[in-house]
C-alpha positions as CSV (number, residue, x, y, z in Angstrom):
1,M,8.2,-8.8,-12.1
2,N,9.4,-7.8,-8.7
3,D,9.2,-9.7,-5.4
4,L,6.2,-7.7,-4.2
5,L,4.0,-8.6,-7.3
6,S,5.1,-12.2,-7.3
7,N,4.1,-12.5,-3.6
8,I,0.9,-10.5,-3.9
9,D,-1.0,-13.4,-2.2
10,K,1.1,-12.9,1.0
11,I,0.1,-9.3,1.5
12,H,-1.9,-8.6,4.7
13,T,-2.2,-6.1,7.4
14,T,-3.2,-5.8,11.1
15,E,-6.5,-4.6,12.6
16,L,-4.8,-1.3,13.4
17,G,-3.5,-1.2,9.9
18,V,-7.0,-1.4,8.5
19,V,-8.2,1.5,10.6
20,R,-5.1,3.6,9.7
21,I,-5.4,3.0,6.0
22,K,-9.1,3.7,5.9
23,R,-8.6,6.9,7.8
24,N,-5.6,8.1,5.9
25,L,-7.1,7.4,2.4
26,S,-10.7,8.2,3.3
27,I,-11.9,4.9,1.8
28,E,-15.1,3.1,2.9
29,T,-14.3,-0.5,1.9
30,D,-14.5,-3.2,4.5
31,D,-11.8,-5.3,2.7
32,V,-8.8,-3.0,2.8
33,V,-6.3,-5.7,1.9
34,S,-8.1,-6.6,-1.3
35,W,-8.4,-2.9,-2.2
36,C,-4.7,-2.4,-1.6
37,K,-3.8,-5.5,-3.7
38,Q,-5.8,-4.1,-6.6
39,Q,-4.0,-0.8,-6.3
40,I,-0.6,-2.5,-6.2
41,L,-1.4,-4.5,-9.3
42,Q,-2.2,-1.2,-11.1
43,A,0.7,0.7,-9.6
44,N,2.4,3.6,-11.4
45,S,5.7,2.6,-9.7
46,I,7.0,0.2,-7.1
47,I,10.3,1.0,-5.3
48,R,12.1,-0.9,-2.6
49,S,14.0,1.3,-0.2
50,G,15.5,-0.5,2.8
51,K,13.0,-2.8,4.5
52,N,9.9,-1.5,2.7
53,W,8.2,-1.4,-0.6
54,Y,6.7,2.0,-1.6
55,V,3.9,1.6,-4.1
56,S,2.8,4.7,-5.9
57,V,-0.8,4.7,-7.2
58,D,-3.0,7.4,-8.6
59,K,-3.6,9.4,-5.4
60,A,-1.7,7.4,-2.7
61,I,1.5,5.8,-1.6
62,I,1.1,2.4,0.0
63,T,4.0,1.2,2.3
64,V,4.5,-2.6,2.6
65,N,7.2,-4.4,4.7
66,A,9.5,-6.3,2.3
67,N,10.0,-9.2,4.6
68,S,6.6,-9.9,6.1
69,Y,4.5,-8.4,3.2
70,T,2.5,-6.5,5.9
71,I,0.8,-3.3,4.7
72,I,2.2,-0.8,7.2
73,T,0.4,2.3,6.1
74,A,-0.9,4.3,3.2
75,H,-1.0,8.1,2.6
76,K,-2.6,10.4,0.1
77,K,0.0,12.0,-2.1
78,Q,0.8,15.5,-1.1
79,K,0.0,18.3,-3.5
80,F,2.9,20.6,-4.1
81,K,2.4,24.3,-3.1
82,R,4.0,27.0,-5.2
């Protein structure tokens, strides 16, 4: 188990983070932090690069600060064009 999963209870975000995540992922939930925690627990991969964790889930990548456990942003995975 990595540090992110062992500290899942510390994960949080800011008010602006909630707005940004809902907009970027087109989700309707009012509890963005719980939604993100559920996604992190079911993640395909979790990679730490520098000061951030990058969590790959089905259709998104969630970025979490490794020191403060703040969800910074989340983006839909880009489809590759051929």
